[in-house]
Every structure is written in structure tokens, then in C-alpha cells.
C-alpha positions as CSV (number, residue, x, y, z in Angstrom):
1,M,-17.5,11.7,-73.2
2,K,-18.9,9.9,-70.1
3,A,-16.0,8.1,-67.9
4,V,-16.0,7.2,-63.9
5,R,-13.2,8.8,-62.3
6,V,-11.5,8.4,-59.0
7,I,-10.9,11.8,-57.2
8,P,-7.9,11.3,-54.7
9,G,-8.8,12.1,-51.1
10,A,-6.8,12.0,-47.7
11,D,-9.2,8.7,-46.8
12,G,-8.9,7.4,-50.2
13,G,-10.4,8.0,-53.6
14,R,-14.3,8.4,-54.2
15,L,-16.1,7.9,-57.5
16,E,-17.6,10.3,-59.6
17,V,-18.8,10.4,-63.4
18,Q,-17.8,12.9,-65.3
19,D,-17.5,14.3,-69.1
20,I,-14.2,14.3,-70.1
21,P,-12.3,15.0,-73.4
22,V,-12.5,11.6,-76.0
23,P,-8.8,10.4,-76.3
24,S,-6.8,10.7,-79.4
25,P,-5.1,7.7,-80.4
26,G,-1.4,7.9,-81.3
27,P,0.2,6.5,-84.7
28,D,0.4,3.2,-83.2
29,E,-2.9,2.8,-81.1
30,V,-6.5,2.1,-81.7
31,L,-9.6,4.0,-80.2
32,V,-12.4,2.1,-79.2
33,R,-16.0,3.0,-78.6
34,V,-16.8,1.1,-75.5
35,F,-19.9,-0.6,-74.7
36,A,-19.4,-2.6,-71.6
37,S,-16.4,-3.0,-69.0
38,G,-15.8,-5.7,-66.6
39,I,-15.3,-4.9,-63.0
40,N,-12.8,-6.5,-61.1
41,F,-12.0,-6.5,-57.1
42,G,-8.5,-4.8,-57.8
43,E,-9.9,-1.6,-58.9
44,I,-11.6,-0.5,-55.6
45,K,-8.2,-1.5,-54.0
46,Y,-6.7,1.2,-56.1
47,M,-9.6,3.5,-55.3
48,R,-8.8,3.3,-51.5
49,E,-5.2,3.6,-52.2
50,H,-5.5,6.9,-54.4
51,R,-4.8,9.6,-51.9
52,A,-3.1,12.1,-53.8
53,G,-2.1,13.0,-57.4
54,N,-4.7,13.7,-60.4
55,P,-8.0,12.0,-60.7
56,M,-7.5,8.9,-62.7
57,T,-10.3,6.8,-64.7
58,P,-10.5,3.2,-63.5
59,G,-10.8,0.0,-65.5
60,V,-9.0,-2.5,-67.2
61,E,-11.0,-4.6,-69.5
62,F,-13.5,-3.6,-72.4
63,A,-15.5,-4.6,-75.3
64,G,-16.4,-2.4,-78.2
65,E,-16.1,-0.9,-81.6
66,V,-13.0,0.1,-83.2
67,V,-13.6,3.6,-84.3
68,R,-10.3,5.0,-85.2
69,V,-6.9,3.6,-85.9
70,G,-3.8,5.1,-86.2
71,E,-1.4,5.3,-89.3
72,Q,0.9,2.7,-88.2
73,V,-1.6,0.1,-87.0
74,S,-2.3,-3.0,-89.2
75,G,-4.8,-6.1,-88.5
76,W,-7.6,-3.6,-87.3
77,R,-10.0,-1.3,-88.8
78,E,-12.6,0.8,-88.3
79,G,-15.8,-1.5,-87.4
80,D,-14.2,-4.5,-86.1
81,R,-15.7,-6.0,-82.6
82,V,-13.3,-6.5,-80.2
83,M,-12.5,-6.9,-76.6
84,G,-9.1,-6.1,-74.8
85,H,-7.1,-5.1,-71.6
86,G,-5.9,-1.9,-71.1
87,R,-6.4,0.9,-68.8
88,G,-9.1,4.0,-68.3
89,C,-11.5,1.3,-69.7
90,H,-14.8,2.6,-67.4
91,A,-15.5,5.5,-70.0
92,Q,-17.1,5.4,-73.3
93,Y,-14.0,5.4,-75.4
94,V,-10.8,4.1,-74.6
95,V,-7.3,4.0,-76.4
96,A,-5.4,0.5,-76.7
97,A,-2.5,-0.9,-78.1
98,P,-3.1,-3.2,-81.1
99,L,-1.7,-6.3,-79.3
100,A,-4.2,-5.8,-76.3
101,L,-7.4,-6.3,-78.7
102,M,-8.9,-9.8,-79.5
103,P,-11.5,-10.3,-82.0
104,V,-15.0,-10.5,-80.6
105,P,-17.4,-13.1,-82.9
106,E,-20.7,-11.4,-84.3
107,D,-22.9,-14.0,-82.2
108,V,-21.3,-13.0,-78.6
109,S,-22.7,-10.0,-76.6
110,W,-21.0,-7.1,-75.4
111,I,-21.7,-8.2,-71.8
112,D,-19.9,-11.7,-72.8
113,A,-16.9,-9.8,-74.3
114,A,-16.2,-7.7,-71.5
115,A,-16.3,-10.5,-69.1
116,F,-13.7,-12.2,-70.7
117,P,-9.9,-10.4,-71.0
118,N,-8.7,-9.5,-67.5
119,V,-9.5,-12.9,-65.7
120,F,-9.0,-15.0,-68.3
121,I,-5.8,-13.6,-69.2
122,T,-4.5,-13.3,-65.1
123,A,-5.7,-17.3,-65.1
124,H,-4.2,-18.5,-68.2
125,D,-0.7,-16.6,-67.2
126,A,-1.1,-18.4,-63.9
127,L,-2.1,-21.7,-64.9
128,I,-0.5,-22.2,-68.0
129,T,2.4,-19.9,-68.2
130,N,3.8,-19.7,-65.1
131,G,2.0,-23.0,-63.8
132,E,3.0,-24.9,-66.8
133,L,-0.5,-27.1,-66.7
134,K,-0.6,-30.0,-68.8
135,A,-3.7,-32.0,-70.2
136,G,-3.8,-34.9,-67.4
137,Q,-2.6,-33.1,-64.5
138,S,-4.2,-32.1,-61.2
139,V,-4.8,-28.6,-60.4
140,F,-6.2,-27.2,-57.3
141,I,-7.9,-23.5,-57.2
142,N,-8.8,-21.7,-54.1
143,G,-11.1,-19.0,-53.6
144,A,-12.7,-20.4,-56.6
145,S,-16.2,-18.6,-56.8
146,G,-14.3,-15.5,-57.7
147,G,-13.7,-14.5,-61.2
148,V,-10.0,-15.6,-61.7
149,G,-11.1,-18.5,-59.8
150,M,-13.8,-19.3,-62.1
151,A,-11.9,-18.6,-65.2
152,A,-8.9,-21.1,-64.1
153,I,-11.6,-23.9,-63.2
154,M,-12.9,-23.4,-66.9
155,I,-9.5,-23.2,-68.3
156,A,-8.3,-26.2,-66.6
157,A,-11.1,-28.4,-67.6
158,A,-11.2,-27.6,-71.1
159,L,-7.3,-28.4,-71.6
160,G,-8.2,-31.4,-69.8
161,A,-6.7,-31.3,-66.6
162,S,-8.0,-34.0,-64.1
163,P,-9.0,-34.0,-61.2
164,V,-10.3,-30.1,-60.9
165,I,-10.2,-29.3,-57.3
166,A,-11.5,-26.0,-56.0
167,S,-12.4,-24.6,-52.5
168,S,-14.7,-22.3,-51.2
169,R,-16.1,-21.2,-48.1
170,S,-19.5,-21.2,-49.5
171,A,-21.5,-24.7,-49.8
172,A,-23.9,-23.2,-52.2
173,K,-21.1,-21.6,-54.4
174,L,-19.3,-25.3,-54.5
175,D,-22.6,-26.8,-55.6
176,R,-22.7,-24.5,-58.5
177,L,-19.0,-24.7,-59.4
178,A,-19.5,-28.2,-60.2
179,G,-21.3,-27.1,-63.3
180,F,-18.0,-25.3,-64.4
181,G,-15.6,-28.3,-64.6
182,V,-14.7,-28.9,-60.7
183,D,-14.5,-32.6,-59.9
184,A,-13.7,-32.4,-56.1
185,G,-15.2,-29.4,-53.9
186,I,-13.6,-28.7,-50.4
187,N,-15.4,-26.5,-48.1
188,A,-13.1,-24.2,-47.0
189,S,-15.1,-23.4,-43.3
190,R,-14.9,-26.9,-42.5
191,D,-13.1,-29.1,-44.4
192,S,-9.0,-30.0,-44.1
193,Q,-7.6,-29.0,-47.6
194,V,-4.6,-31.4,-47.3
195,E,-6.7,-34.5,-46.7
196,A,-9.1,-33.8,-49.1
197,I,-6.7,-33.2,-51.9
198,M,-4.8,-36.3,-51.0
199,A,-8.2,-38.3,-51.0
200,A,-9.0,-36.6,-54.6
201,T,-5.3,-37.4,-56.0
202,G,-4.5,-40.9,-54.3
203,K,-2.4,-39.5,-51.9
204,R,-0.5,-37.8,-54.6
205,G,-1.0,-34.5,-54.1
206,V,-1.6,-31.8,-56.7
207,D,0.6,-30.7,-59.9
208,V,-0.4,-27.1,-59.9
209,I,-2.0,-24.6,-57.0
210,I,-3.6,-21.4,-57.9
211,D,-3.6,-19.2,-54.8
212,T,-5.5,-16.4,-53.8
213,I,-5.5,-16.4,-50.1
214,G,-1.9,-16.2,-49.2
215,G,-0.2,-16.8,-45.7
216,T,-3.1,-18.4,-44.0
217,V,-3.0,-21.5,-46.0
218,F,0.7,-21.4,-47.4
219,E,1.6,-24.1,-45.1
220,D,-1.5,-26.2,-46.1
221,H,-0.2,-25.5,-49.9
222,I,3.2,-26.8,-49.6
223,K,1.9,-30.1,-47.8
224,S,-0.7,-30.3,-50.8
225,L,1.9,-30.3,-53.7
226,A,2.9,-33.6,-55.7
227,V,6.7,-34.0,-56.5
228,K,7.4,-31.2,-58.7
229,G,4.5,-29.3,-57.9
230,R,4.2,-25.6,-58.6
231,L,2.3,-23.0,-56.3
232,V,1.2,-19.7,-58.1
233,N,0.0,-16.9,-55.9
234,L,-2.3,-14.3,-57.4
235,A,-3.5,-12.1,-54.2
236,R,-3.8,-12.3,-50.3
237,L,-7.2,-12.3,-49.6
238,G,-6.5,-13.9,-46.3
239,G,-5.2,-11.0,-45.3
240,A,-1.9,-12.4,-44.3
241,S,1.4,-11.6,-46.2
242,T,3.8,-13.8,-44.4
243,A,4.0,-17.9,-43.5
244,Q,6.7,-20.4,-42.8
245,V,8.1,-22.8,-45.3
246,D,9.4,-26.2,-44.7
247,I,12.4,-26.4,-46.4
248,N,12.3,-30.3,-46.4
249,L,9.4,-30.5,-48.2
250,L,10.4,-27.6,-50.4
251,W,13.7,-29.6,-51.3
252,L,12.5,-33.3,-51.2
253,N,9.8,-32.8,-53.7
254,R,11.3,-30.3,-56.0
255,L,8.7,-27.6,-55.9
256,K,8.5,-24.1,-57.5
257,L,7.2,-21.5,-55.7
258,I,5.9,-18.6,-58.2
259,G,4.6,-14.9,-57.7
260,A,2.5,-13.6,-60.4
261,T,1.1,-10.0,-61.0
262,F,0.8,-7.4,-63.8
263,R,2.4,-4.7,-61.1
264,T,5.7,-5.3,-62.2
265,R,5.5,-6.4,-65.7
266,S,6.6,-4.0,-68.6
267,E,4.0,-3.1,-71.1
268,Q,5.8,-5.8,-73.7
269,E,5.1,-8.3,-71.1
270,R,1.7,-7.4,-70.5
271,L,1.1,-7.6,-74.1
272,D,2.8,-10.6,-74.6
273,C,0.6,-12.0,-71.6
274,V,-2.6,-10.8,-73.9
275,Q,-1.8,-12.8,-77.1
276,A,-0.6,-15.7,-75.4
277,C,-4.3,-16.1,-73.7
278,A,-5.4,-15.3,-77.1
279,R,-3.4,-17.9,-78.8
280,D,-4.4,-20.7,-76.6
281,L,-8.3,-19.6,-75.1
282,L,-9.8,-17.9,-78.1
283,P,-10.8,-20.9,-80.1
284,F,-12.7,-22.2,-76.8
285,F,-14.1,-18.8,-76.2
286,R,-15.5,-18.9,-80.0
287,E,-17.1,-22.4,-79.2
288,G,-18.7,-21.1,-76.3
289,K,-16.9,-23.1,-73.6
290,L,-15.1,-20.1,-71.5
291,R,-17.9,-17.8,-70.7
292,L,-18.0,-16.8,-67.1
293,P,-21.3,-16.4,-66.0
294,I,-23.1,-12.8,-65.2
295,D,-23.9,-12.2,-62.0
296,R,-25.0,-8.4,-62.5
297,T,-24.6,-5.5,-64.4
298,F,-24.8,-1.8,-63.5
299,P,-25.1,1.6,-65.8
300,M,-22.0,3.5,-65.4
301,D,-23.6,6.3,-63.4
302,S,-24.5,3.5,-60.7
303,I,-20.8,2.4,-60.4
304,A,-20.6,3.2,-56.9
305,D,-23.5,0.6,-56.4
306,A,-21.5,-1.8,-58.5
307,Y,-18.3,-1.4,-56.3
308,A,-20.4,-2.2,-53.3
309,Y,-22.0,-4.9,-54.5
310,I,-18.8,-6.8,-55.1
311,E,-17.5,-5.5,-51.4
312,S,-20.9,-7.4,-50.2
313,G,-19.3,-10.7,-51.4
314,Q,-22.8,-12.0,-52.8
315,H,-22.1,-12.6,-56.2
316,M,-20.8,-15.4,-58.5
317,G,-19.6,-14.7,-61.6
318,K,-18.7,-11.3,-63.4
319,I,-20.4,-7.7,-62.7
320,V,-20.4,-5.8,-66.0
321,L,-20.4,-2.0,-66.2
322,I,-23.0,-0.8,-69.3
323,A,-21.0,2.3,-70.7
324,D,-24.2,3.9,-72.1
């Protein structure tokens, strides 16, 4: 089968498309013929860090058709249309745990299905499991034009959050986000986050913040939260990994500061996240309410071009790799 491979090197990994053997599923695994797989910025980071060891196949999400099931597997059979979360997904075949799979309706394209798993599982875990968002509560999402940010916006809107506030450094992207459920947009290049959030919430502050920027905005986040507010950090795209905390605000407002990542989760915890997402979000997905816009697709042989396009920061929505 064709697969994208990251070849380790002293200066970081490099990409090659190679022919490698089709993996064999174990007794409790499922083999899927992949037709499309989503590309995420985290895969570029892993490539840069891959300086030693064996070549690896990147990719954490896919959509395709079940071609073989292990003898201990129940609930899936050959021919089922599925999307899932896993490892080594930028390939024509992938082995997955049954609980990492979700059904794909017949009227949903492989491209749309491949754009769902990673960002919606991540956003659901941040917003619902960790952020404990309830209908009627307010939420602020920064870096909102990225895949996880847009997924969080759509989830919040679907579940009845109000107001849904989002920030971006691009006025054009903020205008587009309004069509996905944003009630108030903040231009991060010129607006005061704290002032804008207080204006949008009647000076109450927000109940939940989903943060992908990190230390450069941490103090503003503390000032922007309502009493019993929750701050969930997913990434540090702003570059700074340290910040100061006003302990008085933390104490007085009874705030929760939460870090969320898949790097330190057990396999069972990962599968629990997939199943929680499926339970809460698949009804909306089937209705067409949770579909990320597809910015661009690339054939597998153009994976390097896809990575370069993501790094350019021009896209809005999902980049999908076609496993031809």
C-alpha cells in the first residue's frame, strides 16, 4: 500500500511516500481501507521533532470502508462505512480499535467524514468533558479559525451556548466565523479581549474559555472569566509557555484551570474520548449541523505541499489528504 512516511534526520524528519505492507488486524482490531484522512498542524510538529528512531506514518484520523474484522470484534463488519481516530492514518489502509470508529452515513462524503474525528473529538473533550459547558452558558474561543476552534464554535452553538465569542487576528476570518455560530467576534490584532468579553456578557465574564494561544493571553483569560469559570488550555501557539497568575482572582472567582492533551492519556482514555464525542455529537453530524468547511484537498503524493500550505496560515477549515 502507499503510505506517507516521516524519515528521521538530525535536523528533523522529512516526508516520503513509500510502498509498505498492508497491516494485519489483531483479533480485537479492524482493518479499514482509507479513502481520505484529515491533516492537522500537530503532525507537522511531530515531523520536525522526529530526529531519531524508525520511520513513522503520520496521521490521526481517517474515513473509509471496513475490509476485515478480527475474530473478537463485534459491532462492525466488512463493508461498513466508518471514520475514526488512530495512528498511521496517512496511508491506504489502517488498523483501528473498534471503539475508535464511528459510522458514516451514506450521504456523507469521505472528505467530509475525514474532517470530523480529530477536531471534534478534541473540541468535545475540551468544551464538554473538561469545560463542563451547559446550554445557556457563555464561551470564548481564541485562535478560532483553526480546525479545533471552528469545531468548538459549532459544538457550542449546537448545544445552545450563549453568547459564543471568538477571536482571530484576521478580520476576514472573523466575518466568515459569524456564519458558523459566533455571536461576538474579537479582532485579536486590535481589540482588548477583556473589554470585548465584558461588553458581550454584561460585565459578567465567560463561563468557559478554550485556549490555543497560551502564555501571551493567560492573564487576560483570568480577567475574562466569570465566577466559577473554567479555562481549558489546548496549545501554546502564541509561543510563550509561562505566565503569571493573579491568585486573588483565582481564589475569589473560584476558577478552574485545566490542561488537556492526548499525549499523556492511556489508550482507554483515548477511546473514552472517542465514544463520548460519538454519543453527544453524531446526531448533529448526521443532521449536517457539524461539518467543517473543506479548504482544500491534496493527493497523497503532494503531502509536502499540503504541509507547506498549512504552515502558510492561509487556510480556514480543514485540509484533507486523498488516499488514492
